[in-house]
ZAMARGU-4260 file (C-alpha; in steps of 0.2 Angstrom, whole numbers, plus 5000, padded with zeros to 4 digits):
<rodrens>
0) 5213/5441/5353 | 5224/5450/5341 | 5220/5438/5326 | 5217/5447/5310 | 5213/5438/5293
5) 5228/5435/5283 | 5223/5447/5269 | 5223/5461/5282 | 5240/5456/5287 | 5246/5456/5269
10) 5238/5473/5266 | 5247/5480/5281 | 5263/5473/5276 | 5263/5477/5258 | 5252/5492/5257
15) 5265/5503/5249 | 5268/5491/5235 | 5249/5489/5232 | 5247/5508/5232 | 5260/5510/5219
20) 5252/5497/5208 | 5236/5505/5209 | 5243/5522/5205 | 5252/5514/5189 | 5236/5507/5184
25) 5227/5523/5185 | 5240/5532/5175 | 5238/5519/5161 | 5220/5522/5161 | 5223/5541/5159
30) 5218/5546/5176 | 5233/5545/5187 | 5235/5547/5206 | 5232/5565/5204 | 5214/5561/5198
35) 5211/5552/5215 | 5218/5567/5225 | 5208/5580/5215 | 5192/5570/5216 | 5185/5577/5232
40) 5189/5595/5228 | 5181/5593/5211 | 5165/5585/5219 | 5165/5599/5231 | 5165/5612/5217
45) 5151/5603/5208 | 5141/5603/5224 | 5143/5622/5225 | 5139/5624/5207 | 5123/5614/5209
50) 5118/5623/5225 | 5120/5640/5216 | 5108/5634/5203 | 5095/5627/5215 | 5099/5634/5232
55) 5085/5626/5241 | 5089/5608/5236 | 5097/5599/5251 | 5104/5585/5239 | 5118/5597/5234
60) 5126/5593/5251 | 5124/5575/5252 | 5136/5568/5239 | 5150/5555/5245 | 5163/5568/5243
65) 5155/5579/5256 | 5153/5565/5269 | 5169/5555/5268 | 5175/5549/5285 | 5188/5536/5281
70) 5203/5534/5293 | 5215/5540/5280 | 5206/5556/5278 | 5205/5558/5297 | 5223/5555/5299
75) 5229/5567/5286 | 5217/5581/5291 | 5221/5580/5310 | 5236/5589/5316 | 5234/5582/5334
80) 5225/5565/5335 | 5210/5564/5346 | 5215/5558/5363 | 5208/5571/5375 | 5191/5570/5385
85) 5189/5589/5382 | 5199/5602/5373 | 5198/5621/5372 | 5205/5634/5359 | 5223/5639/5358
90) 5227/5655/5366 | 5245/5661/5369 | 5251/5646/5360 | 5244/5634/5373 | 5227/5625/5374
95) 5218/5618/5389 | 5214/5599/5388 | 5206/5587/5399 | 5215/5570/5402 | 5205/5558/5413
100) 5198/5569/5427 | 5211/5583/5426 | 5216/5598/5415 | 5232/5603/5409 | 5239/5611/5393
105) 5247/5606/5377 | 5257/5616/5364 | 5253/5615/5345 | 5263/5599/5342 | 5251/5591/5355
110) 5265/5589/5368 | 5259/5591/5386 | 5268/5606/5393 | 5258/5609/5409 | 5254/5592/5417
115) 5235/5589/5420 | 5234/5592/5438 | 5219/5605/5439 | 5201/5602/5441 | 5196/5615/5428
120) 5206/5627/5417 | 5203/5642/5406 | 5212/5651/5392 | 5227/5661/5393 | 5225/5680/5392
125) 5237/5693/5395 | 5250/5680/5400 | 5239/5671/5413 | 5226/5658/5414 | 5213/5654/5428
130) 5214/5636/5435 | 5203/5628/5448 | 5211/5617/5462 | 5197/5609/5473 | 5184/5622/5475
135) 5196/5638/5473 | 5202/5647/5458 | 5219/5655/5455 | 5230/5659/5440 | 5245/5651/5432
140) 5259/5657/5420 | 5264/5648/5403 | 5276/5638/5413 | 5262/5631/5424 | 5268/5640/5439
145) 5254/5646/5451 | 5257/5665/5452 | 5241/5669/5460 | 5236/5655/5473 | 5219/5647/5472
150) 5208/5658/5484 | 5193/5664/5473 | 5176/5656/5472 | 5176/5659/5453 | 5187/5669/5441
155) 5187/5676/5423 | 5201/5680/5411 | 5212/5695/5412 | 5207/5710/5401 | 5214/5728/5403
160) 5226/5720/5416 | 5212/5716/5428 | 5201/5700/5430 | 5184/5698/5438 | 5184/5687/5453
165) 5171/5681/5465 | 5174/5682/5484 | 5161/5677/5496 | 5147/5678/5483 | 5152/5695/5477
170) 5162/5700/5462 | 5176/5712/5461 | 5193/5714/5451 | 5211/5710/5454 | 5227/5715/5446
175) 5241/5702/5441 | 5248/5703/5458 | 5232/5697/5466 | 5229/5715/5473 | 5210/5719/5474
180) 5208/5735/5464 | 5189/5735/5463 | 5181/5730/5479 | 5169/5714/5477 | 5152/5723/5479
185) 5143/5716/5463 | 5132/5702/5461 | 5139/5698/5444 | 5153/5705/5434 | 5161/5702/5417
190) 5178/5705/5409 | 5182/5723/5403 | 5178/5726/5385 | 5182/5743/5376 | 5186/5751/5393
195) 5170/5746/5402 | 5164/5731/5411 | 5146/5724/5413 | 5140/5722/5431 | 5125/5717/5440
200) 5117/5724/5456 | 5102/5716/5462 | 5092/5711/5446 | 5098/5726/5436 | 5113/5728/5424
205) 5125/5743/5422 | 5143/5747/5418 | 5159/5752/5427 | 5175/5760/5422 | 5193/5754/5426
210) 5192/5764/5443 | 5177/5754/5448 | 5166/5769/5446 | 5148/5766/5440 | 5147/5776/5424
215) 5131/5768/5417 | 5118/5765/5431 | 5111/5747/5433 | 5094/5751/5426 | 5093/5737/5412
220) 5084/5721/5413 | 5098/5713/5403 | 5114/5719/5394 | 5130/5713/5385 | 5148/5718/5383
225) 5152/5733/5372 | 5157/5729/5354 | 5160/5741/5340 | 5156/5755/5351 | 5139/5750/5356
230) 5131/5737/5368 | 5114/5729/5367 | 5102/5731/5382 | 5085/5725/5387 | 5070/5735/5393
235) 5053/5728/5395 | 5057/5713/5385 | 5063/5723/5370 | 5081/5725/5364 | 5091/5741/5359
240) 5108/5748/5360 | 5117/5761/5371 | 5133/5771/5368 | 5147/5772/5381 | 5139/5786/5390
245) 5123/5776/5393 | 5113/5785/5381 | 5100/5774/5371 | 5105/5777/5353 | 5094/5763/5345
250) 5077/5762/5354 | 5073/5745/5361 | 5061/5738/5348 | 5069/5721/5343 | 5064/5704/5348
255) 5083/5698/5348 | 5099/5706/5343 | 5118/5702/5343 | 5133/5712/5344 | 5139/5725/5331
260) 5153/5718/5320 | 5160/5724/5304 | 5149/5739/5306 | 5133/5729/5306 | 5122/5720/5319
265) 5109/5706/5316 | 5092/5710/5323 | 5076/5701/5324 | 5059/5709/5322 | 5042/5699/5318
270) 5052/5683/5317 | 5063/5689/5303 | 5081/5693/5304 | 5090/5708/5295 | 5105/5720/5299
275) 5106/5737/5305 | 5120/5750/5305 | 5125/5760/5321 | 5111/5773/5318 | 5098/5760/5318
280) 5094/5760/5300 | 5090/5744/5290 | 5104/5740/5279 | 5099/5723/5275 | 5080/5721/5277
285) 5073/5707/5289 | 5071/5692/5278 | 5080/5678/5286 | 5075/5664/5298 | 5091/5666/5308
290) 5106/5676/5306 | 5123/5678/5315 | 5136/5693/5316 | 5147/5697/5302 | 5165/5691/5303
295) 5178/5694/5290 | 5166/5702/5278 | 5153/5688/5278 | 5138/5682/5289 | 5129/5666/5291
300) 5110/5667/5287 | 5096/5653/5287 | 5084/5652/5273 | 5071/5638/5270 | 5080/5628/5284
305) 5097/5629/5276 | 5112/5640/5280 | 5122/5650/5268 | 5132/5666/5269 | 5129/5684/5263
310) 5141/5699/5261 | 5138/5716/5268 | 5126/5721/5253 | 5115/5707/5258 | 5120/5697/5243
315) 5120/5678/5245 | 5138/5673/5240 | 5138/5656/5247 | 5121/5648/5243 | 5110/5641/5257
320) 5115/5622/5258 | 5121/5618/5276 | 5112/5611/5291 | 5121/5624/5301 | 5134/5637/5298
325) 5145/5647/5310 | 5155/5663/5308 | 5171/5664/5299 | 5187/5664/5309 | 5204/5665/5302
330) 5198/5662/5284 | 5187/5647/5288 | 5170/5643/5294 | 5162/5628/5302 | 5147/5620/5293
335) 5136/5605/5297 | 5132/5593/5283 | 5122/5577/5287 | 5127/5577/5305 | 5145/5580/5303
340) 5156/5596/5305 | 5168/5602/5292 | 5176/5619/5287 | 5173/5629/5271 | 5183/5644/5264
345) 5176/5661/5259 | 5171/5654/5242 | 5161/5640/5250 | 5173/5626/5245 | 5175/5612/5258
350) 5193/5613/5263 | 5191/5601/5278 | 5178/5587/5274 | 5163/5585/5286 | 5169/5571/5298
355) 5168/5578/5315 | 5155/5576/5328 | 5159/5593/5335 | 5170/5607/5330 | 5176/5624/5338
360) 5182/5639/5328 | 5200/5642/5322 | 5211/5651/5335 | 5229/5654/5332 | 5228/5642/5317
365) 5221/5627/5326 | 5203/5621/5329 | 5197/5609/5342 | 5187/5595/5335 | 5178/5580/5342
370) 5177/5562/5335 | 5166/5551/5346 | 5171/5555/5363 | 5188/5561/5360 | 5195/5578/5356
375) 5210/5583/5344 | 5214/5597/5333 | 5215/5602/5315 | 5225/5616/5308 | 5222/5628/5293
</rodrens>
């Protein structure tokens, strides 16, 4: 039945008049409508001030202003309303979304511009995106045209004008005309980064150049893509770093590490995280329970079970107060407060209230967010 109580019908019909009356009443009381609009921001600032005074106190993040999830706020925050089963980041002005059982692409207004006809879909990179049709993978252009027919077992994004593809359980590389430019002879292969690609032969990892020549022998138990001129590797269960010649420049002595970014890398030793420079020197002493890479000058770190942010000197510039904190992207960072995700700016102010069950980082000004089992997008 569509029956609603009469007061709900009157509210729906006369909401503008009632809102105007409420605003006039607030003005007479000396507050005004602007007081209502400013209240959430002021509460957020008070939270930050309280957290700065007592950084270990979780109460600073549990005020009503930080957990508002009303329909009005959701509607005003969301750029594209939640209606997708899954959603990926924007790249090249388009985002892959799942509608029912199939994947297609939308533009930044939420309009479906490539119909959902694919079984899987990836991000656009260098003008092409991989898509899966049945059990095979090919590539489409931004118009949705299949420019490389589905013929590969698996495929990755284009980088340096080539893409890693799997053919008969071996990985090689193709160009944008589908020509095999590096023969499929590897057991695993990643996209090129900083001129080199990570490959696996047997149970060991090494690197190749754009010609397919092995330039760093597969001698490592584990490895990662180059970033900031170095790549982390694993030897005998310990992690260190190599340069593009394959020379170990930071000895494998760490329990865990992440990529270099902004000139520093987070490393764990004896269950504490700190940061080193490319020479392997401690710049920020190991002291944190967890830590992620720097991005846009700040890095998320965990202290006493709460996440905050430090600058490159190691100073806490956003006090630990969040259940989780992620790296900054395009000026905003995702934070988890009382089970909901929102976004903060680099001052620590909540600019998108915590209201989402899941959130992805900003990409091209948009971030995919989940409410219940449906995905939509917010913008910055």
